[in-house]
C-alpha atoms as an extended CHARMM CRD file, in Angstrom:
* protein
*
       252  EXT
         1         1  MET       CA            -17.7500000000        5.5590000000      -21.9370000000  PROA      1               0.0000000000
         2         2  ILE       CA            -15.3190000000        3.3530000000      -20.7940000000  PROA      2               0.0000000000
         3         3  SER       CA            -12.3190000000        5.6300000000      -20.8570000000  PROA      3               0.0000000000
         4         4  GLU       CA            -14.7450000000        8.0750000000      -18.8200000000  PROA      4               0.0000000000
         5         5  ILE       CA            -15.2450000000        5.2860000000      -16.2370000000  PROA      5               0.0000000000
         6         6  ILE       CA            -11.5960000000        4.5160000000      -15.8510000000  PROA      6               0.0000000000
         7         7  ASN       CA            -10.7660000000        8.4480000000      -15.6230000000  PROA      7               0.0000000000
         8         8  ASP       CA            -13.4650000000        8.7820000000      -12.9940000000  PROA      8               0.0000000000
         9         9  LEU       CA            -11.7030000000        6.0230000000      -10.9950000000  PROA      9               0.0000000000
        10        10  LYS       CA             -8.3320000000        7.7080000000      -11.3530000000  PROA      10              0.0000000000
        11        11  ALA       CA             -9.4920000000       11.0250000000      -10.3930000000  PROA      11              0.0000000000
        12        12  HSD       CA            -11.3410000000        9.9450000000       -7.1800000000  PROA      12              0.0000000000
        13        13  GLY       CA             -7.9480000000        8.1520000000       -6.0740000000  PROA      13              0.0000000000
        14        14  LYS       CA             -5.7570000000       10.8830000000       -6.9040000000  PROA      14              0.0000000000
        15        15  SER       CA             -7.9050000000       13.5700000000       -4.9620000000  PROA      15              0.0000000000
        16        16  TYR       CA             -7.2690000000       11.3730000000       -1.7340000000  PROA      16              0.0000000000
        17        17  ILE       CA             -3.6330000000       10.6620000000       -2.5470000000  PROA      17              0.0000000000
        18        18  ASP       CA             -2.5010000000       14.2970000000       -3.2480000000  PROA      18              0.0000000000
        19        19  CYS       CA             -4.2790000000       15.5020000000       -0.1060000000  PROA      19              0.0000000000
        20        20  ASN       CA             -2.1410000000       12.9250000000        1.9460000000  PROA      20              0.0000000000
        21        21  PRO       CA              0.3130000000       15.0070000000        4.0280000000  PROA      21              0.0000000000
        22        22  ILE       CA              3.0310000000       12.3790000000        3.5610000000  PROA      22              0.0000000000
        23        23  PHE       CA              4.0340000000       13.6130000000        0.2930000000  PROA      23              0.0000000000
        24        24  ALA       CA              4.3430000000       17.2050000000        1.2960000000  PROA      24              0.0000000000
        25        25  ARG       CA              6.2790000000       16.1030000000        4.3300000000  PROA      25              0.0000000000
        26        26  LEU       CA              8.3970000000       13.9420000000        2.0300000000  PROA      26              0.0000000000
        27        27  ARG       CA              9.1580000000       16.8300000000       -0.2440000000  PROA      27              0.0000000000
        28        28  GLY       CA              9.8980000000       19.2140000000        2.5990000000  PROA      28              0.0000000000
        29        29  GLY       CA             12.4200000000       17.0000000000        4.3900000000  PROA      29              0.0000000000
        30        30  ASP       CA             10.2560000000       16.1360000000        7.5120000000  PROA      30              0.0000000000
        31        31  LEU       CA             10.2690000000       12.5640000000        7.3710000000  PROA      31              0.0000000000
        32        32  THR       CA             13.0870000000       10.1800000000        8.7500000000  PROA      32              0.0000000000
        33        33  ARG       CA             14.7900000000        6.8880000000        8.2260000000  PROA      33              0.0000000000
        34        34  SER       CA             12.5680000000        5.3830000000       10.6280000000  PROA      34              0.0000000000
        35        35  HSD       CA              9.4580000000        6.5870000000        8.8350000000  PROA      35              0.0000000000
        36        36  TYR       CA             10.6920000000        4.7640000000        5.7630000000  PROA      36              0.0000000000
        37        37  LEU       CA             11.2560000000        1.6050000000        7.9530000000  PROA      37              0.0000000000
        38        38  ALA       CA              7.7350000000        1.7170000000        8.9390000000  PROA      38              0.0000000000
        39        39  TYR       CA              6.6370000000        2.0030000000        5.5830000000  PROA      39              0.0000000000
        40        40  LEU       CA              8.4810000000       -1.0500000000        4.3840000000  PROA      40              0.0000000000
        41        41  ARG       CA              7.1350000000       -2.8980000000        7.6380000000  PROA      41              0.0000000000
        42        42  GLU       CA              3.5660000000       -2.0490000000        6.7550000000  PROA      42              0.0000000000
        43        43  THR       CA              3.9100000000       -2.7360000000        3.2740000000  PROA      43              0.0000000000
        44        44  TYR       CA              5.3400000000       -6.2800000000        3.9590000000  PROA      44              0.0000000000
        45        45  HSD       CA              2.2830000000       -7.0840000000        5.9690000000  PROA      45              0.0000000000
        46        46  LEU       CA              0.0590000000       -5.6930000000        3.3070000000  PROA      46              0.0000000000
        47        47  ILE       CA              1.4220000000       -7.3600000000        0.4420000000  PROA      47              0.0000000000
        48        48  THR       CA              2.0720000000      -10.7820000000        1.9550000000  PROA      48              0.0000000000
        49        49  HSD       CA             -1.7040000000      -11.3070000000        1.9440000000  PROA      49              0.0000000000
        50        50  THR       CA             -2.0340000000      -10.4310000000       -1.8640000000  PROA      50              0.0000000000
        51        51  PRO       CA             -1.3440000000      -13.9110000000       -3.4130000000  PROA      51              0.0000000000
        52        52  LYS       CA             -3.7040000000      -15.6360000000       -0.7680000000  PROA      52              0.0000000000
        53        53  TYR       CA             -6.6860000000      -13.7390000000       -1.4140000000  PROA      53              0.0000000000
        54        54  LEU       CA             -6.0210000000      -13.6820000000       -5.2460000000  PROA      54              0.0000000000
        55        55  THR       CA             -5.9900000000      -17.3010000000       -5.0080000000  PROA      55              0.0000000000
        56        56  ILE       CA             -9.1900000000      -17.7320000000       -3.1510000000  PROA      56              0.0000000000
        57        57  ALA       CA            -11.1330000000      -15.5240000000       -5.4720000000  PROA      57              0.0000000000
        58        58  ALA       CA             -9.5420000000      -17.4890000000       -8.6070000000  PROA      58              0.0000000000
        59        59  ASN       CA            -10.7690000000      -20.6050000000       -7.2320000000  PROA      59              0.0000000000
        60        60  ARG       CA            -14.3330000000      -19.0800000000       -6.4080000000  PROA      60              0.0000000000
        61        61  VAL       CA            -14.9870000000      -17.8810000000       -9.8970000000  PROA      61              0.0000000000
        62        62  ALA       CA            -13.3000000000      -20.4100000000      -11.8120000000  PROA      62              0.0000000000
        63        63  GLU       CA            -16.4090000000      -22.3350000000      -12.7290000000  PROA      63              0.0000000000
        64        64  ASN       CA            -18.6680000000      -19.4730000000      -13.6840000000  PROA      64              0.0000000000
        65        65  ASP       CA            -16.2170000000      -16.6800000000      -14.8290000000  PROA      65              0.0000000000
        66        66  ALA       CA            -13.0610000000      -18.3650000000      -16.4700000000  PROA      66              0.0000000000
        67        67  ARG       CA            -11.8260000000      -15.2240000000      -17.7070000000  PROA      67              0.0000000000
        68        68  LEU       CA            -11.6220000000      -13.4810000000      -14.3270000000  PROA      68              0.0000000000
        69        69  SER       CA            -10.1280000000      -16.6120000000      -12.8280000000  PROA      69              0.0000000000
        70        70  ALA       CA             -7.4210000000      -16.4890000000      -15.1790000000  PROA      70              0.0000000000
        71        71  TYR       CA             -6.6490000000      -12.7180000000      -14.4650000000  PROA      71              0.0000000000
        72        72  PHE       CA             -6.6850000000      -13.3890000000      -10.5940000000  PROA      72              0.0000000000
        73        73  GLN       CA             -4.0730000000      -16.3660000000      -11.3680000000  PROA      73              0.0000000000
        74        74  LYS       CA             -1.9110000000      -14.3740000000      -13.4330000000  PROA      74              0.0000000000
        75        75  PHE       CA             -1.7550000000      -11.5170000000      -11.2940000000  PROA      75              0.0000000000
        76        76  CYS       CA             -1.2330000000      -13.7630000000       -8.1520000000  PROA      76              0.0000000000
        77        77  LEU       CA              1.8980000000      -15.0700000000       -9.9310000000  PROA      77              0.0000000000
        78        78  GLU       CA              3.1950000000      -11.7920000000      -10.6740000000  PROA      78              0.0000000000
        79        79  GLU       CA              2.6930000000      -10.5520000000       -7.0710000000  PROA      79              0.0000000000
        80        80  THR       CA              4.0850000000      -13.6930000000       -5.4880000000  PROA      80              0.0000000000
        81        81  GLY       CA              7.1210000000      -13.0560000000       -3.5230000000  PROA      81              0.0000000000
        82        82  HSD       CA              7.1880000000       -9.2970000000       -3.4540000000  PROA      82              0.0000000000
        83        83  GLU       CA              7.2780000000       -8.9020000000        0.1000000000  PROA      83              0.0000000000
        84        84  GLN       CA             10.7210000000      -10.1720000000       -0.1720000000  PROA      84              0.0000000000
        85        85  LEU       CA             11.6330000000       -6.7930000000       -1.9270000000  PROA      85              0.0000000000
        86        86  CYS       CA             10.6730000000       -5.1430000000        1.5960000000  PROA      86              0.0000000000
        87        87  ILE       CA             12.9550000000       -7.4720000000        3.2720000000  PROA      87              0.0000000000
        88        88  LYS       CA             15.7710000000       -6.6630000000        1.0240000000  PROA      88              0.0000000000
        89        89  ASP       CA             15.4230000000       -3.2000000000        1.4320000000  PROA      89              0.0000000000
        90        90  ILE       CA             15.3950000000       -3.3860000000        5.3480000000  PROA      90              0.0000000000
        91        91  HSD       CA             18.6160000000       -5.4750000000        5.3380000000  PROA      91              0.0000000000
        92        92  ALA       CA             20.1540000000       -2.8200000000        2.7870000000  PROA      92              0.0000000000
        93        93  LEU       CA             19.2940000000       -0.3420000000        5.6340000000  PROA      93              0.0000000000
        94        94  GLY       CA             21.3250000000       -2.3190000000        8.0190000000  PROA      94              0.0000000000
        95        95  GLU       CA             18.4050000000       -3.6050000000       10.1150000000  PROA      95              0.0000000000
        96        96  ASN       CA             17.3520000000       -6.7760000000       11.2820000000  PROA      96              0.0000000000
        97        97  ALA       CA             14.4130000000       -7.4980000000        9.1130000000  PROA      97              0.0000000000
        98        98  ASP       CA             12.8760000000      -10.1740000000       11.5260000000  PROA      98              0.0000000000
        99        99  THR       CA             12.8930000000       -7.5270000000       14.2220000000  PROA      99              0.0000000000
       100       100  ILE       CA             11.2800000000       -4.7830000000       12.1560000000  PROA      100             0.0000000000
       101       101  ILE       CA              8.2190000000       -6.8790000000       10.8220000000  PROA      101             0.0000000000
       102       102  SER       CA              7.5330000000       -8.6520000000       14.1830000000  PROA      102             0.0000000000
       103       103  GLY       CA              4.1520000000       -7.6830000000       15.7820000000  PROA      103             0.0000000000
       104       104  HSD       CA              0.7770000000       -6.7580000000       13.9900000000  PROA      104             0.0000000000
       105       105  PRO       CA              0.3980000000       -4.2830000000       11.0740000000  PROA      105             0.0000000000
       106       106  ASN       CA             -1.4330000000       -1.2500000000       11.8210000000  PROA      106             0.0000000000
       107       107  PRO       CA             -5.3570000000       -0.8760000000       11.5380000000  PROA      107             0.0000000000
       108       108  GLY       CA             -5.1960000000        0.5380000000        7.7790000000  PROA      108             0.0000000000
       109       109  VAL       CA             -3.2660000000       -2.5520000000        6.7920000000  PROA      109             0.0000000000
       110       110  TRP       CA             -6.0070000000       -4.5240000000        8.4960000000  PROA      110             0.0000000000
       111       111  GLY       CA             -8.6100000000       -2.7260000000        6.8040000000  PROA      111             0.0000000000
       112       112  ILE       CA             -7.2860000000       -3.2790000000        3.4050000000  PROA      112             0.0000000000
       113       113  VAL       CA             -6.3220000000       -6.9820000000        4.0250000000  PROA      113             0.0000000000
       114       114  THR       CA             -9.7150000000       -8.0490000000        5.6350000000  PROA      114             0.0000000000
       115       115  GLN       CA            -11.6680000000       -6.0510000000        3.1840000000  PROA      115             0.0000000000
       116       116  CYS       CA             -9.9900000000       -8.0460000000        0.3560000000  PROA      116             0.0000000000
       117       117  TYR       CA            -10.4560000000      -11.3400000000        1.9330000000  PROA      117             0.0000000000
       118       118  PHE       CA            -14.1600000000      -10.5380000000        2.5520000000  PROA      118             0.0000000000
       119       119  TRP       CA            -14.7340000000       -9.9300000000       -1.2560000000  PROA      119             0.0000000000
       120       120  ALA       CA            -12.6820000000      -12.8570000000       -2.2780000000  PROA      120             0.0000000000
       121       121  SER       CA            -14.1130000000      -15.5170000000       -0.2330000000  PROA      121             0.0000000000
       122       122  GLN       CA            -17.5700000000      -14.0080000000        0.9270000000  PROA      122             0.0000000000
       123       123  GLY       CA            -18.5720000000      -10.9990000000       -1.1720000000  PROA      123             0.0000000000
       124       124  ASN       CA            -18.1450000000      -10.6670000000       -4.8800000000  PROA      124             0.0000000000
       125       125  PRO       CA            -14.7810000000      -11.3450000000       -6.1600000000  PROA      125             0.0000000000
       126       126  VAL       CA            -15.1660000000       -8.9810000000       -9.0260000000  PROA      126             0.0000000000
       127       127  ALA       CA            -14.6650000000       -6.0890000000       -6.5020000000  PROA      127             0.0000000000
       128       128  LEU       CA            -11.1030000000       -6.9760000000       -6.1120000000  PROA      128             0.0000000000
       129       129  LEU       CA            -10.5260000000       -5.2550000000       -9.5280000000  PROA      129             0.0000000000
       130       130  GLY       CA            -11.4110000000       -1.9950000000       -7.8060000000  PROA      130             0.0000000000
       131       131  ASP       CA             -8.5760000000       -2.8700000000       -5.3710000000  PROA      131             0.0000000000
       132       132  ALA       CA             -6.1270000000       -3.8500000000       -8.0660000000  PROA      132             0.0000000000
       133       133  PHE       CA             -6.6580000000       -0.7100000000      -10.0600000000  PROA      133             0.0000000000
       134       134  ALA       CA             -6.4470000000        1.5950000000       -7.1800000000  PROA      134             0.0000000000
       135       135  THR       CA             -3.1950000000        0.1460000000       -5.7550000000  PROA      135             0.0000000000
       136       136  GLU       CA             -1.3280000000       -0.2260000000       -8.9400000000  PROA      136             0.0000000000
       137       137  GLU       CA             -2.3630000000        3.1730000000      -10.1430000000  PROA      137             0.0000000000
       138       138  LEU       CA             -0.6910000000        4.5930000000       -6.7490000000  PROA      138             0.0000000000
       139       139  GLY       CA              2.4020000000        2.5090000000       -7.4130000000  PROA      139             0.0000000000
       140       140  ALA       CA              2.5130000000        3.7180000000      -11.2450000000  PROA      140             0.0000000000
       141       141  GLY       CA              2.0880000000        7.3250000000      -10.2060000000  PROA      141             0.0000000000
       142       142  LYS       CA              4.1470000000        7.8000000000       -7.1870000000  PROA      142             0.0000000000
       143       143  CYS       CA              6.7830000000        4.9270000000       -6.3410000000  PROA      143             0.0000000000
       144       144  LEU       CA              9.6030000000        6.0580000000       -8.5960000000  PROA      144             0.0000000000
       145       145  GLN       CA              9.1600000000        9.7540000000       -7.4480000000  PROA      145             0.0000000000
       146       146  VAL       CA              9.1820000000        8.6790000000       -4.0620000000  PROA      146             0.0000000000
       147       147  ALA       CA             12.2860000000        6.2420000000       -4.4010000000  PROA      147             0.0000000000
       148       148  LYS       CA             14.1490000000        9.2730000000       -6.2290000000  PROA      148             0.0000000000
       149       149  LEU       CA             13.2870000000       11.7000000000       -3.3940000000  PROA      149             0.0000000000
       150       150  LEU       CA             14.3450000000        9.1750000000       -0.6220000000  PROA      150             0.0000000000
       151       151  GLU       CA             17.6560000000        8.7560000000       -2.3730000000  PROA      151             0.0000000000
       152       152  THR       CA             18.5100000000       12.1640000000       -3.2920000000  PROA      152             0.0000000000
       153       153  ASN       CA             17.0350000000       14.2780000000       -0.1810000000  PROA      153             0.0000000000
       154       154  TYR       CA             17.1380000000       11.4670000000        2.8210000000  PROA      154             0.0000000000
       155       155  GLY       CA             20.4160000000        9.3830000000        1.7700000000  PROA      155             0.0000000000
       156       156  ILE       CA             18.6380000000        6.3160000000        1.5460000000  PROA      156             0.0000000000
       157       157  PRO       CA             20.9110000000        3.7830000000       -0.3660000000  PROA      157             0.0000000000
       158       158  HSD       CA             19.8290000000        3.0900000000       -3.9790000000  PROA      158             0.0000000000
       159       159  GLN       CA             19.7760000000       -0.7200000000       -2.8730000000  PROA      159             0.0000000000
       160       160  ALA       CA             17.3260000000        0.1810000000       -0.1850000000  PROA      160             0.0000000000
       161       161  THR       CA             14.5010000000        1.5500000000       -2.4710000000  PROA      161             0.0000000000
       162       162  SER       CA             14.0670000000       -1.7600000000       -4.6420000000  PROA      162             0.0000000000
       163       163  PHE       CA             10.3650000000       -2.2400000000       -3.7950000000  PROA      163             0.0000000000
       164       164  LEU       CA              9.5470000000        1.2790000000       -4.8930000000  PROA      164             0.0000000000
       165       165  ARG       CA             11.6590000000        0.9620000000       -8.0450000000  PROA      165             0.0000000000
       166       166  VAL       CA             10.3260000000       -2.2220000000       -8.9100000000  PROA      166             0.0000000000
       167       167  HSD       CA              6.5900000000       -1.2950000000       -8.4520000000  PROA      167             0.0000000000
       168       168  GLY       CA              7.0960000000        1.9860000000      -10.2320000000  PROA      168             0.0000000000
       169       169  SER       CA              7.9800000000        0.2100000000      -13.3110000000  PROA      169             0.0000000000
       170       170  GLU       CA              5.7710000000       -3.0240000000      -13.0430000000  PROA      170             0.0000000000
       171       171  ASP       CA              2.7000000000       -1.4550000000      -11.8870000000  PROA      171             0.0000000000
       172       172  LYS       CA              2.1170000000        0.3320000000      -15.1540000000  PROA      172             0.0000000000
       173       173  LYS       CA              1.2100000000       -2.8110000000      -16.9390000000  PROA      173             0.0000000000
       174       174  HSD       CA             -1.0330000000       -4.0210000000      -13.8190000000  PROA      174             0.0000000000
       175       175  VAL       CA             -2.8570000000       -0.7040000000      -14.1350000000  PROA      175             0.0000000000
       176       176  GLU       CA             -3.5460000000       -1.4240000000      -17.8090000000  PROA      176             0.0000000000
       177       177  ALA       CA             -4.6170000000       -5.2350000000      -17.2480000000  PROA      177             0.0000000000
       178       178  ALA       CA             -7.0960000000       -4.0560000000      -14.3880000000  PROA      178             0.0000000000
       179       179  ALA       CA             -8.5160000000       -1.4810000000      -16.5880000000  PROA      179             0.0000000000
       180       180  LYS       CA             -9.2630000000       -4.0070000000      -19.1750000000  PROA      180             0.0000000000
       181       181  ALA       CA            -10.7620000000       -6.4510000000      -16.8630000000  PROA      181             0.0000000000
       182       182  ILE       CA            -12.9930000000       -3.7910000000      -15.3010000000  PROA      182             0.0000000000
       183       183  GLU       CA            -14.2900000000       -3.1520000000      -18.9930000000  PROA      183             0.0000000000
       184       184  TRP       CA            -15.6840000000       -6.7760000000      -18.9310000000  PROA      184             0.0000000000
       185       185  TYR       CA            -18.1880000000       -5.6870000000      -16.1750000000  PROA      185             0.0000000000
       186       186  VAL       CA            -19.1710000000       -2.1030000000      -17.2310000000  PROA      186             0.0000000000
       187       187  GLY       CA            -22.6220000000       -3.1600000000      -18.3610000000  PROA      187             0.0000000000
       188       188  ASP       CA            -23.3750000000       -5.0520000000      -15.1360000000  PROA      188             0.0000000000
       189       189  ARG       CA            -24.6650000000       -2.4960000000      -12.5630000000  PROA      189             0.0000000000
       190       190  ASP       CA            -24.0160000000       -4.8320000000       -9.5690000000  PROA      190             0.0000000000
       191       191  HSD       CA            -20.4720000000       -5.7790000000      -10.4380000000  PROA      191             0.0000000000
       192       192  TYR       CA            -19.4340000000       -2.2530000000      -11.3370000000  PROA      192             0.0000000000
       193       193  SER       CA            -20.9220000000       -0.8000000000       -8.2450000000  PROA      193             0.0000000000
       194       194  ASP       CA            -18.7860000000       -3.1440000000       -6.2030000000  PROA      194             0.0000000000
       195       195  ILE       CA            -15.7310000000       -2.4020000000       -8.2170000000  PROA      195             0.0000000000
       196       196  VAL       CA            -16.1590000000        1.3010000000       -7.5040000000  PROA      196             0.0000000000
       197       197  CYS       CA            -16.9730000000        0.6810000000       -3.8470000000  PROA      197             0.0000000000
       198       198  HSD       CA            -13.7580000000       -1.0800000000       -3.2770000000  PROA      198             0.0000000000
       199       199  SER       CA            -11.7400000000        1.1310000000       -5.3450000000  PROA      199             0.0000000000
       200       200  ASN       CA            -12.7500000000        4.1310000000       -3.5450000000  PROA      200             0.0000000000
       201       201  ASP       CA            -12.1780000000        2.5130000000       -0.1210000000  PROA      201             0.0000000000
       202       202  VAL       CA             -8.6110000000        1.8420000000       -1.0850000000  PROA      202             0.0000000000
       203       203  PRO       CA             -7.1500000000        5.4010000000       -0.8560000000  PROA      203             0.0000000000
       204       204  ILE       CA             -9.0890000000        6.0060000000        2.3220000000  PROA      204             0.0000000000
       205       205  LEU       CA             -7.6270000000        3.2930000000        3.9500000000  PROA      205             0.0000000000
       206       206  TRP       CA             -4.2180000000        3.8730000000        2.4960000000  PROA      206             0.0000000000
       207       207  GLU       CA             -4.2000000000        7.1420000000        4.4680000000  PROA      207             0.0000000000
       208       208  SER       CA             -4.6410000000        5.2610000000        7.6640000000  PROA      208             0.0000000000
       209       209  ILE       CA             -1.9260000000        2.8390000000        6.6380000000  PROA      209             0.0000000000
       210       210  HSD       CA              0.4800000000        5.7240000000        6.3270000000  PROA      210             0.0000000000
       211       211  GLY       CA             -0.9680000000        7.6910000000        9.2790000000  PROA      211             0.0000000000
       212       212  CYS       CA              2.2860000000        6.6920000000       10.9800000000  PROA      212             0.0000000000
       213       213  PHE       CA              4.1870000000        9.3160000000        8.8180000000  PROA      213             0.0000000000
       214       214  GLY       CA              2.4110000000       12.0870000000       10.4010000000  PROA      214             0.0000000000
       215       215  THR       CA             -1.1140000000       13.8050000000       10.2350000000  PROA      215             0.0000000000
       216       216  GLY       CA             -0.2080000000       17.1250000000        8.7190000000  PROA      216             0.0000000000
       217       217  ARG       CA             -0.7810000000       19.0200000000       11.9780000000  PROA      217             0.0000000000
       218       218  PRO       CA              2.0470000000       21.2500000000       13.1080000000  PROA      218             0.0000000000
       219       219  LEU       CA              5.0290000000       19.2320000000       13.9160000000  PROA      219             0.0000000000
       220       220  GLU       CA              4.9500000000       20.0100000000       17.6840000000  PROA      220             0.0000000000
       221       221  GLN       CA              1.8590000000       18.2980000000       17.7820000000  PROA      221             0.0000000000
       222       222  ASP       CA              2.3970000000       15.1310000000       15.9620000000  PROA      222             0.0000000000
       223       223  ARG       CA              2.4560000000       11.9070000000       17.4740000000  PROA      223             0.0000000000
       224       224  ILE       CA              4.9050000000        9.6680000000       15.2140000000  PROA      224             0.0000000000
       225       225  TYR       CA              4.4360000000        5.8570000000       15.2050000000  PROA      225             0.0000000000
       226       226  ILE       CA              7.5090000000        3.9600000000       14.4510000000  PROA      226             0.0000000000
       227       227  PRO       CA              8.4690000000        0.2030000000       14.9670000000  PROA      227             0.0000000000
       228       228  CYS       CA              9.4130000000       -0.6410000000       18.3000000000  PROA      228             0.0000000000
       229       229  PHE       CA             13.0680000000       -2.0780000000       18.0400000000  PROA      229             0.0000000000
       230       230  GLY       CA             13.6240000000       -1.9580000000       21.7300000000  PROA      230             0.0000000000
       231       231  GLY       CA             16.9780000000       -0.5660000000       23.4240000000  PROA      231             0.0000000000
       232       232  ALA       CA             17.4420000000        2.8430000000       24.6230000000  PROA      232             0.0000000000
       233       233  GLU       CA             14.8220000000        4.3890000000       22.1380000000  PROA      233             0.0000000000
       234       234  THR       CA             11.8930000000        2.5120000000       24.0890000000  PROA      234             0.0000000000
       235       235  SER       CA             12.9580000000        3.9710000000       27.4540000000  PROA      235             0.0000000000
       236       236  ALA       CA             12.0170000000        7.3590000000       26.8110000000  PROA      236             0.0000000000
       237       237  ALA       CA              8.6950000000        6.7690000000       24.8040000000  PROA      237             0.0000000000
       238       238  THR       CA              5.3460000000        4.7920000000       25.0510000000  PROA      238             0.0000000000
       239       239  VAL       CA              5.3740000000        1.4410000000       23.3730000000  PROA      239             0.0000000000
       240       240  LYS       CA              1.9070000000        0.3660000000       21.9990000000  PROA      240             0.0000000000
       241       241  ARG       CA              0.8100000000       -2.2970000000       19.5350000000  PROA      241             0.0000000000
       242       242  GLY       CA              4.5130000000       -2.6720000000       18.4690000000  PROA      242             0.0000000000
       243       243  TYR       CA              5.2410000000        0.8500000000       17.8830000000  PROA      243             0.0000000000
       244       244  VAL       CA              7.0920000000        3.4820000000       19.6890000000  PROA      244             0.0000000000
       245       245  ILE       CA              5.0330000000        6.3760000000       20.1270000000  PROA      245             0.0000000000
       246       246  LYS       CA              6.8510000000        9.7690000000       20.4170000000  PROA      246             0.0000000000
       247       247  GLU       CA              5.8540000000       13.4150000000       20.3210000000  PROA      247             0.0000000000
       248       248  LYS       CA              7.7830000000       15.1590000000       17.6340000000  PROA      248             0.0000000000
       249       249  THR       CA              8.9070000000       18.5880000000       18.4250000000  PROA      249             0.0000000000
       250       250  ARG       CA             10.4700000000       21.2910000000       16.3320000000  PROA      250             0.0000000000
       251       251  SER       CA             14.1670000000       21.7840000000       17.0010000000  PROA      251             0.0000000000
       252       252  ALA       CA             14.9640000000       25.0030000000       18.5650000000  PROA      252             0.0000000000
């Protein structure tokens, strides 16, 4: 029964991730260095908040659920400082990290961050197990593959894929830890319902986060959002919410 539940969570997330056009475009050579910088920027803003809401959740459940509180505390320690890997990768690409990460993240990041803060501080903190399972499963399944493609097909330096490589390795144990924690609540309908709800929301919001990588429509119709770095690039494009919005056209 337990393994079936975990497999169901995996299958649901996989169906959304596999349909995301970013992976097809990545394999097809359609992405750019600026897209990768956008990914690092959004990821930085996303994971900066992880230790904060995990701490809130750990404190809320400490009195009534010491086991879950200990899980959140351990996970918090393991995730603390990972945003610095994004900074390291931005620097390795020769860019000014302060410039790249300035401004607000896109709506997909806000969606995940605000939802996690809600579950941690107002809703049912157990639901955060759904987020942990979904995000760590994504990292374990895709990060090393993406890092290899970026280095091999796009000329991204090895030293600029540290975030992807670290999470491609470490997230495997995090998936196992989250799955074991989920097992604690399988018999509780309300808890498990919230876990599934949050786990199912993550890949949908993840699609929104990486909408800046293209929508999967024909290239000449794509509107690509990349970080607004200023300079000549902004003179020929619309600037909105910290992004340069450009129409990508197919070369003749």
